[in-house]
C-alpha positions in Angstrom: 9.2 -38.7 -2.0 6.9 -35.8 -2.5 4.5 -35.1 0.3 1.0 -36.0 -0.7 -1.1 -33.0 0.5 -1.4 -29.3 0.5 -3.8 -27.0 2.2 -5.1 -24.2 0.0 -6.4 -21.1 1.7 -8.2 -18.5 -0.5 -8.6 -15.1 1.3 -11.3 -13.1 -0.3 -12.8 -9.8 0.5 -15.8 -11.4 2.2 -14.9 -15.0 2.9 -11.9 -17.3 3.5 -12.3 -20.7 1.8 -9.8 -23.5 2.5 -9.4 -27.1 1.7 -7.1 -30.1 2.1 -6.1 -31.1 -1.4 -4.2 -34.1 -2.8 -2.0 -34.1 -5.9 -4.8 -35.2 -8.2 -6.7 -31.9 -7.4 -9.3 -33.6 -5.2 -10.5 -31.5 -2.2 -10.7 -33.9 0.7 -11.9 -31.5 3.4 -13.2 -28.0 3.3 -13.7 -25.0 5.7 -15.2 -21.6 5.0 -15.6 -18.5 7.2 -16.4 -14.8 6.9 -15.1 -13.8 10.3 -12.3 -11.6 8.8 -14.5 -9.4 6.5 -13.6 -5.7 6.6 -11.3 -6.3 9.6 -7.8 -5.2 10.3 -4.7 -7.4 9.6 -4.5 -8.9 13.1 -8.1 -10.3 12.8 -7.4 -11.6 9.2 -4.3 -13.4 10.4 -6.1 -15.0 13.3 -8.9 -16.1 11.0 -6.3 -17.7 8.6 -4.7 -19.6 11.6 -8.1 -20.8 12.8 -9.0 -21.9 9.3 -5.8 -24.0 9.0 -6.5 -25.5 12.5 -10.0 -26.4 11.5 -8.9 -28.2 8.4 -6.3 -30.2 10.3 -8.7 -31.0 13.1 -11.5 -32.1 10.7 -9.4 -34.1 8.4 -6.9 -35.6 10.9 -4.1 -35.0 8.5 -0.6 -35.2 9.9 1.1 -31.7 9.2 4.2 -33.7 8.4 2.4 -34.9 5.2 1.7 -31.4 4.0 4.0 -30.1 1.3 3.1 -26.5 2.4 0.1 -24.2 2.8 -0.7 -22.1 -0.3 -2.2 -18.7 0.6 -4.0 -16.6 -1.9 -4.6 -12.9 -1.1 -6.5 -10.2 -2.9 -4.4 -7.2 -4.0 -0.8 -6.5 -4.7 1.6 -9.1 -3.4 5.3 -9.9 -3.8 5.1 -13.7 -3.5 8.9 -14.2 -3.6 9.4 -11.8 -0.7 6.2 -13.0 1.1 4.7 -9.5 1.3 1.3 -8.1 0.9 2.0 -4.7 -0.7 -1.6 -3.3 -0.7 -5.2 -4.5 -1.0 -8.3 -2.8 -2.3 -10.6 -5.4 -0.8 -9.2 -5.5 2.8 -8.0 -2.5 4.8 -4.7 -1.4 6.3 -2.2 -3.6 4.5 1.1 -1.9 3.6 4.2 -4.1 2.8 3.0 -6.6 5.4 5.1 -9.8 5.8 2.1 -12.1 5.7 3.9 -15.3 4.5 6.4 -15.4 7.4 3.9 -14.2 10.0 1.4 -17.0 9.1 4.2 -19.6 8.8 5.5 -18.8 12.3 2.0 -19.3 13.7 1.3 -22.6 11.8 4.8 -24.2 12.0 4.6 -25.3 8.4 5.9 -23.7 5.1 3.6 -21.1 3.5 3.6 -19.9 -0.1 1.9 -16.5 -0.6 0.6 -15.3 -4.0 -2.0 -13.0 -5.5 -5.3 -14.7 -5.7 -5.8 -14.2 -9.5 -2.3 -15.6 -10.1 -3.2 -18.7 -8.1 -6.4 -19.1 -10.0 -4.4 -19.1 -13.2 -2.1 -21.8 -11.8 -5.2 -23.9 -10.7 -6.9 -23.7 -14.1 -3.6 -24.5 -15.8 -2.8 -27.5 -13.7 -6.3 -29.0 -13.0 -8.8 -27.2 -15.2 -9.6 -25.6 -18.5 -6.0 -24.5 -19.2 -4.4 -28.0 -19.1 -1.9 -28.5 -21.9 -1.6 -24.8 -22.8 1.6 -22.8 -22.9 0.2 -19.3 -23.0 -2.9 -18.6 -21.0 -4.5 -15.9 -19.0 -7.1 -16.2 -16.2 -9.4 -13.3 -15.6 -11.1 -12.9 -12.3 -14.4 -11.0 -12.6 -15.6 -10.7 -9.0 -15.2 -8.3 -6.2 -12.2 -7.0 -8.1 -10.9 -7.5 -11.7 -7.5 -8.9 -12.5 -5.5 -11.5 -14.3 -3.0 -14.2 -13.8 -0.7 -15.1 -16.6 0.8 -18.4 -17.7 3.7 -17.8 -20.1 5.7 -20.7 -21.6 3.8 -22.9 -19.2 4.8 -21.1 -16.0 3.2 -18.4 -13.9 4.5 -14.9 -14.7 4.5 -12.4 -11.8 6.9 -9.7 -13.0 9.8 -7.9 -11.3 8.1 -7.3 -7.9 5.3 -9.8 -8.1 2.6 -7.4 -9.2 2.3 -8.3 -12.9 -1.4 -8.7 -13.9 -2.9 -5.8 -12.0 -5.1 -5.1 -15.1 -8.0 -3.9 -12.9 -6.0 -0.8 -12.0 -5.1 0.2 -15.6 -6.6 3.6 -16.2 -8.9 3.6 -19.3 -10.8 6.9 -18.6 -8.5 9.6 -17.3 -11.5 11.7 -16.2 -13.3 8.7 -14.8 -14.7 8.0 -11.3 -12.5 7.2 -8.3 -11.2 3.7 -7.9 -10.5 2.0 -4.6 -6.8 2.2 -5.4 -6.8 5.9 -5.2 -6.6 6.6 -9.0 -9.4 7.6 -11.3 -11.0 5.7 -14.2 -9.5 2.3 -13.7 -11.1 -0.8 -15.3 -12.0 -2.0 -11.8 -14.0 1.2 -11.1 -16.5 -0.3 -13.6 -15.9 -4.0 -14.1 -16.0 -5.4 -10.6 -18.4 -5.9 -7.6 -16.8 -2.8 -6.1 -17.5 -0.9 -9.4 -21.1 -2.1 -9.6 -21.8 -0.9 -6.1 -20.2 2.4 -6.9 -22.4 2.8 -9.9 -25.5 2.1 -7.9 -24.6 4.9 -5.4 -23.7 7.2 -8.3 -27.0 6.5 -10.1 -29.1 7.1 -7.1 -27.2 10.3 -6.2 -28.0 11.5 -9.8 -31.7 11.0 -9.1 -32.3 7.7 -11.0 -35.6 6.0 -10.3 -34.8 2.5 -9.2 -35.8 -0.3 -6.9 -32.2 -0.5 -5.8 -32.8 2.5 -3.5 -34.9 0.3 -1.2 -32.3 -2.4 -0.9 -29.4 -0.2 0.1 -27.9 0.0 3.6 -26.0 3.3 3.9 -22.3 2.8 3.9 -22.4 -0.8 2.8 -21.6 -2.3 -0.6 -24.5 -3.2 -2.8 -24.1 -6.9 -3.8 -23.9 -7.6 -7.5 -26.5 -10.3 -7.0 -29.0 -7.7 -5.8 -28.3 -5.6 -9.0 -28.7 -8.7 -11.2 -32.1 -9.5 -9.6 -33.3 -5.9 -10.2 -32.1 -6.1 -13.8 -34.1 -9.4 -14.3 -37.1 -7.5 -13.1 -36.6 -4.7 -15.6 -35.0 -2.1 -13.5 -33.4 0.4 -16.0 -30.5 1.5 -13.7 -29.6 -2.0 -12.9 -29.6 -3.0 -16.6 -27.4 -0.1 -17.5 -25.0 -0.8 -14.7 -24.5 -4.4 -15.7 -24.1 -3.4 -19.3 -21.4 -0.9 -18.3 -19.6 -3.5 -16.1 -19.7 -6.0 -18.9 -18.4 -3.5 -21.5 -15.4 -2.5 -19.4 -14.7 -6.2 -18.6 -14.5 -6.7 -22.4 -12.2 -3.8 -22.8 -9.9 -5.5 -20.3 -10.1 -8.7 -22.4 -9.0 -6.7 -25.5 -6.0 -5.4 -23.6 -5.0 -9.0 -22.7 -5.3 -10.2 -26.3 -3.4 -7.2 -27.7 -0.5 -7.4 -25.3 -0.2 -11.1 -24.4 -1.5 -12.9 -27.5 -2.6 -15.9 -25.4 -4.0 -19.0 -26.9 -6.6 -19.2 -24.1 -8.4 -16.8 -21.7 -10.3 -18.4 -18.9 -12.9 -16.1 -17.2 -14.1 -16.9 -13.7 -15.3 -15.3 -10.5 -18.7 -14.6 -8.9 -19.8 -12.1 -11.6 -19.6 -14.8 -14.3 -22.8 -16.2 -12.7 -24.8 -13.2 -13.7 -24.9 -14.4 -17.2 -25.8 -12.8 -20.5 -26.4 -9.3 -19.1 -22.6 -9.0 -18.6 -21.3 -11.6 -21.0 -22.9 -10.1 -24.1 -21.5 -6.6 -23.7 -18.1 -8.0 -22.6 -17.8 -10.0 -25.8 -19.1 -7.1 -27.9 -16.4 -4.8 -26.4 -13.8 -7.4 -27.0 -14.7 -7.6 -30.7 -14.9 -3.8 -31.0 -11.5 -3.1 -29.5 -9.4 -6.0 -30.8 -7.7 -6.3 -34.1 -9.4 -9.1 -36.1 -6.2 -10.9 -36.7 -5.6 -11.2 -33.0 -9.2 -11.9 -32.1 -9.1 -15.0 -34.2 -6.1 -16.3 -32.4 -7.6 -16.7 -28.9 -10.2 -19.0 -27.3 -12.3 -17.6 -24.4 -13.9 -20.1 -22.1 -15.5 -20.0 -18.6 -13.7 -21.4 -15.7 -13.8 -25.1 -15.2 -13.1 -25.4 -11.5 -15.7 -22.8 -10.4 -16.0 -21.7 -6.8 -13.3 -24.2 -5.8 -10.7 -22.5 -7.9 -9.1 -20.4 -5.2 -8.5 -23.4 -3.0 -7.2 -25.6 -5.9 -5.0 -22.8 -7.2 -3.4 -22.2 -3.9 -2.7 -26.0 -3.6 -1.5 -26.2 -7.2 1.1 -23.6 -6.5 2.4 -25.6 -3.7 2.6 -28.8 -5.8 4.3 -26.8 -8.7 6.9 -25.6 -6.2 7.5 -29.1 -4.8 7.2 -31.4 -7.9 
């Protein structure tokens, strides 16, 4: 008999969100912390362990009833090998055996996968992608990436890094990206990219209210830029237009290469609304062949901010069905 529960843990750049999930996709208990933000791997691992312990303590679940812990991580992962290869959002990860390290601390099985991949699995099993065979999930948040469902199954590629669309170079003379290259989609279409553009604009002498909100050396939140844009700040409006445009270029690449029946778009930047959505859809139309554009539906995420938790749990259930 299949075990009834999984714990999904979503490790983000600024927070870890976790939940006890049953096989219907219901989150029974939750826990969130930001204690790991910008910290070294040892601190991140300790925070993951404390998050698991908090969920078990709060819920009273017997670990023997857990199919496994699903662990989503931002950056390049090789899920089959249990490795974090690198991360743009958290420092000092280099071929780190995170799955086995965490499993040895928890005493339960752990499945590791890239966070965008798990979001694709979550929307496919529990959300907007139910019933589809060929689907892509796009995360438009701190970073930019995709998870791919092909023939009804998650596709991760040879070494687990398929879908790193955010680090595809689209402007060979473009600005530096957090991955070390120049001109990647993520240098524009991401929370990291938006903050970079704020600093670049101010350095170029732009008159903007954003100058007064900055803390030297810290990332400028996209929500701050969105608020400034709503108040008519010209630099903020241009930055959001640019971020949306390059997000749309990324969508066109997905359509041209994968020919999915559905693209689900989620992540914190989706909440900004029309100031990024409209340029994104315009760029998609501009850069996609009409015959292919007509073949795909594009919808917002259905599971919202719970998707990281549900996706991590869905991967566990998919592996233990």
